N, CA, C and O of each residue as an XYZ file, in Angstrom:
340
protein
N     114.131    182.812    -28.345
C     113.571    181.514    -28.079
C     112.149    181.453    -28.636
O     111.374    182.402    -28.514
N     111.838    180.358    -29.227
C     110.521    180.131    -29.817
C     109.586    179.573    -28.746
O     109.936    178.640    -28.023
N     108.382    180.166    -28.655
C     107.426    179.721    -27.649
C     106.034    179.618    -28.238
O     105.648    180.420    -29.089
N     105.283    178.630    -27.783
C     103.863    178.552    -28.095
C     103.131    179.038    -26.853
O     103.265    178.470    -25.769
N     102.368    180.086    -27.032
C     101.623    180.694    -25.932
C     100.153    180.336    -26.096
O      99.549    180.662    -27.118
N      99.578    179.680    -25.118
C      98.160    179.318    -25.139
C      97.459    180.190    -24.109
O      97.916    180.317    -22.973
N      96.345    180.790    -24.515
C      95.657    181.737    -23.638
C      94.162    181.727    -23.917
O      93.708    181.157    -24.910
N      93.402    182.364    -23.031
C      91.961    182.533    -23.229
C      91.713    183.970    -23.680
O      92.270    184.916    -23.124
N      90.868    184.114    -24.697
C      90.545    185.446    -25.204
C      89.372    186.047    -24.414
O      88.937    185.471    -23.416
N      88.867    187.192    -24.857
C      87.771    187.885    -24.173
C      86.492    187.049    -24.127
O      85.682    187.213    -23.215
N      86.303    186.162    -25.096
C      85.125    185.290    -25.132
C      85.337    184.003    -24.331
O      84.501    183.100    -24.357
N      86.470    183.933    -23.617
C      86.831    182.745    -22.821
C      87.098    181.520    -23.685
O      86.926    180.388    -23.234
N      87.521    181.747    -24.930
C      87.906    180.653    -25.821
C      89.430    180.535    -25.817
O      90.144    181.518    -25.618
N      89.904    179.325    -26.040
C      91.345    179.074    -26.067
C      91.918    179.437    -27.433
O      91.318    179.160    -28.472
N      93.075    180.051    -27.407
C      93.812    180.403    -28.630
C      95.294    180.114    -28.404
O      95.735    179.922    -27.270
N      96.057    180.085    -29.503
C      97.497    179.893    -29.403
C      98.216    180.921    -30.270
O      97.672    181.436    -31.247
N      99.446    181.196    -29.883
C     100.367    182.055    -30.653
C     101.750    181.428    -30.606
O     102.146    180.828    -29.606
N     102.468    181.578    -31.694
C     103.888    181.225    -31.692
C     104.640    182.551    -31.688
O     104.432    183.408    -32.546
N     105.525    182.695    -30.693
C     106.276    183.940    -30.538
C     107.775    183.657    -30.488
O     108.218    182.611    -30.013
N     108.530    184.608    -30.987
C     109.990    184.594    -30.839
C     110.416    186.017    -30.546
O     110.099    186.945    -31.291
N     111.127    186.174    -29.466
C     111.619    187.495    -29.050
C     110.495    188.524    -29.001
O     110.680    189.669    -29.413
N     109.349    188.126    -28.507
C     108.218    189.039    -28.377
C     107.428    189.275    -29.650
O     106.402    189.956    -29.625
N     107.887    188.728    -30.754
C     107.219    188.922    -32.044
C     106.330    187.722    -32.358
O     106.775    186.579    -32.258
N     105.080    187.973    -32.736
C     104.151    186.896    -33.072
C     104.442    186.422    -34.500
O     104.400    187.209    -35.446
N     104.736    185.133    -34.640
C     105.016    184.547    -35.950
C     103.767    183.932    -36.565
O     103.592    183.938    -37.783
N     102.896    183.397    -35.700
C     101.661    182.753    -36.167
C     100.677    182.740    -35.009
O     101.064    182.770    -33.841
N      99.387    182.694    -35.361
C      98.372    182.551    -34.320
C      97.228    181.680    -34.815
O      97.143    181.355    -35.999
N      96.353    181.309    -33.892
C      95.290    180.358    -34.220
C      94.265    180.937    -35.187
O      93.713    180.200    -36.004
N      94.001    182.218    -35.115
C      93.023    182.808    -36.012
C      91.583    182.480    -35.640
O      90.645    183.032    -36.214
N      91.416    181.586    -34.683
C      90.080    181.230    -34.219
C      90.176    180.762    -32.777
O      91.237    180.339    -32.319
N      89.052    180.842    -32.061
C      88.999    180.377    -30.690
C      88.468    178.960    -30.623
O      87.711    178.527    -31.491
N      88.870    178.242    -29.588
C      88.424    176.870    -29.349
C      87.686    176.843    -28.018
O      88.177    177.376    -27.022
N      86.511    176.224    -27.997
C      85.679    176.181    -26.789
C      86.364    175.452    -25.635
O      86.194    175.824    -24.473
N      87.138    174.416    -25.955
C      87.820    173.659    -24.907
C      89.307    173.548    -25.216
O      89.730    173.651    -26.367
N      90.077    173.337    -24.177
C      91.517    173.149    -24.332
C      91.793    171.858    -25.105
O      92.757    171.782    -25.866
N      90.951    170.850    -24.911
C      91.127    169.568    -25.609
C      91.022    169.748    -27.121
O      91.781    169.137    -27.873
N      90.084    170.583    -27.569
C      89.952    170.836    -29.016
C      91.184    171.557    -29.551
O      91.674    171.247    -30.637
N      91.674    172.512    -28.784
C      92.889    173.212    -29.204
C      94.058    172.234    -29.276
O      94.826    172.251    -30.239
N      94.194    171.390    -28.268
C      95.285    170.412    -28.249
C      95.200    169.452    -29.436
O      96.219    169.120    -30.042
N      93.984    169.005    -29.769
C      93.823    168.118    -30.936
C      94.248    168.828    -32.216
O      94.882    168.227    -33.083
N      93.902    170.101    -32.332
C      94.294    170.867    -33.521
C      95.813    170.956    -33.618
O      96.383    170.729    -34.686
N      96.467    171.286    -32.509
C      97.926    171.421    -32.524
C      98.634    170.090    -32.749
O      99.759    170.069    -33.248
N      97.994    168.980    -32.388
C      98.627    167.677    -32.592
C      98.313    167.083    -33.970
O      98.850    166.038    -34.335
N      97.448    167.747    -34.723
C      97.114    167.311    -36.073
C      98.364    167.392    -36.955
O      99.068    168.401    -36.940
N      98.637    166.342    -37.715
C      99.851    166.297    -38.539
C      99.925    167.437    -39.546
O     100.990    168.026    -39.732
N      98.814    167.755    -40.196
C      98.833    168.850    -41.184
C      99.147    170.179    -40.517
O      99.919    170.979    -41.045
N      98.549    170.411    -39.361
C      98.806    171.657    -38.629
C     100.257    171.705    -38.183
O     100.893    172.757    -38.251
N     100.784    170.577    -37.729
C     102.185    170.523    -37.309
C     103.120    170.851    -38.467
O     104.113    171.555    -38.284
N     102.809    170.345    -39.656
C     103.637    170.647    -40.829
C     103.613    172.136    -41.129
O     104.647    172.726    -41.440
N     102.429    172.751    -41.037
C     102.325    174.189    -41.279
C     103.170    174.965    -40.266
O     103.904    175.884    -40.628
N     103.055    174.585    -39.011
C     103.823    175.275    -37.968
C     105.321    175.052    -38.152
O     106.113    175.974    -37.957
N     105.711    173.848    -38.520
C     107.124    173.568    -38.777
C     107.663    174.417    -39.927
O     108.807    174.870    -39.881
N     106.845    174.633    -40.957
C     107.258    175.478    -42.081
C     107.457    176.922    -41.628
O     108.409    177.581    -42.046
N     106.568    177.408    -40.781
C     106.704    178.775    -40.260
C     108.001    178.907    -39.477
O     108.753    179.862    -39.666
N     108.259    177.951    -38.603
C     109.480    177.980    -37.794
C     110.711    177.877    -38.690
O     111.697    178.579    -38.468
N     110.662    177.019    -39.686
C     111.789    176.859    -40.604
C     112.085    178.161    -41.356
O     113.239    178.576    -41.470
N     111.027    178.796    -41.867
C     111.223    180.076    -42.571
C     111.807    181.123    -41.642
O     112.705    181.871    -42.029
N     111.303    181.180    -40.424
C     111.817    182.151    -39.453
C     113.284    181.881    -39.160
O     114.079    182.818    -39.085
N     113.657    180.618    -38.993
C     115.059    180.280    -38.745
C     115.937    180.666    -39.921
O     117.068    181.110    -39.720
N     115.448    180.508    -41.139
C     116.218    180.905    -42.323
C     116.435    182.409    -42.329
O     117.525    182.879    -42.653
N     115.396    183.171    -41.970
C     115.517    184.636    -41.929
C     116.540    185.042    -40.885
O     117.384    185.901    -41.143
N     116.476    184.435    -39.710
C     117.418    184.777    -38.646
C     118.832    184.418    -39.046
O     119.753    185.203    -38.824
N     119.025    183.241    -39.635
C     120.354    182.813    -40.073
C     120.903    183.761    -41.131
O     122.068    184.154    -41.079
N     120.045    184.130    -42.105
C     120.472    185.042    -43.158
C     120.816    186.414    -42.570
O     121.823    187.012    -42.948
N     119.994    186.911    -41.655
C     120.246    188.203    -41.036
C     121.545    188.188    -40.249
O     122.319    189.145    -40.291
N     121.781    187.093    -39.528
C     122.999    186.981    -38.740
C     124.226    186.947    -39.645
O     125.227    187.602    -39.354
N     124.158    186.197    -40.733
C     125.319    186.123    -41.630
C     125.567    187.472    -42.309
O     126.718    187.852    -42.525
N     124.495    188.197    -42.646
C     124.667    189.533    -43.228
C     125.277    190.496    -42.212
O     126.112    191.329    -42.565
N     124.863    190.382    -40.961
C     125.413    191.221    -39.904
C     126.910    190.947    -39.732
O     127.713    191.874    -39.626
N     127.273    189.656    -39.707
C     128.684    189.285    -39.544
C     129.512    189.832    -40.711
O     130.607    190.352    -40.499
N     128.994    189.719    -41.947
C     129.700    190.258    -43.117
C     129.888    191.766    -42.985
O     130.966    192.286    -43.272
N     128.851    192.462    -42.554
C     128.936    193.915    -42.405
C     129.969    194.293    -41.342
O     130.730    195.243    -41.526
N     129.996    193.557    -40.236
C     130.965    193.838    -39.181
C     132.395    193.615    -39.680
O     133.292    194.400    -39.374
N     132.601    192.546    -40.447
C     133.932    192.276    -40.997
C     134.338    193.377    -41.963
O     135.494    193.801    -41.978
N     133.385    193.840    -42.773
C     133.687    194.911    -43.727
C     134.060    196.196    -42.999
O     134.977    196.905    -43.414
N     133.353    196.494    -41.917
C     133.664    197.704    -41.153
C     135.029    197.600    -40.477
O     135.759    198.588    -40.397
N     135.372    196.416    -39.993
C     136.693    196.235    -39.379
C     137.796    196.375    -40.426
O     138.870    196.901    -40.135
N     137.528    195.906    -41.640
C     138.516    195.975    -42.712
C     138.680    197.408    -43.209
O     139.765    197.796    -43.643
N     137.606    198.194    -43.148
C     137.654    199.562    -43.655
C     136.894    200.484    -42.696
O     135.744    200.830    -42.963
N     137.516    200.884    -41.591
C     136.840    201.704    -40.585
C     136.394    203.064    -41.096
O     135.557    203.704    -40.458
N     136.916    203.524    -42.212
C     136.513    204.803    -42.777
C     135.036    204.799    -43.187
O     134.424    205.863    -43.285
N     134.465    203.631    -43.424
C     133.055    203.527    -43.817
C     132.102    203.966    -42.701
O     130.964    204.351    -42.971
N     132.557    203.909    -41.474
C     131.695    204.236    -40.334
C     131.254    205.697    -40.395
O     130.102    206.003    -40.088
N     132.134    206.586    -40.779
C     131.795    208.019    -40.791
C     131.013    208.425    -42.026
O     130.516    209.550    -42.083
N     130.885    207.559    -43.012
C     130.190    207.934    -44.246
C     128.720    207.833    -44.134
O     128.007    208.119    -45.096
């Protein structure tokens, strides 16, 4: 599941991370003095497009990995002798 995690860093500034399955896909790279400034940044159309591109690329990787896994499983079922090699 994809999540946006908003938190305060050691300097008490607000930051964000996008995570999937515990893996960080993107982060703010900078702290924001107020939550309102962070929210304005995340609602900015250009920033939203960037984040959407990151999510899209990640979904493509997951889809490709899943299809490769399914192909490998089918190949192993078709030829179980490959397992011992």
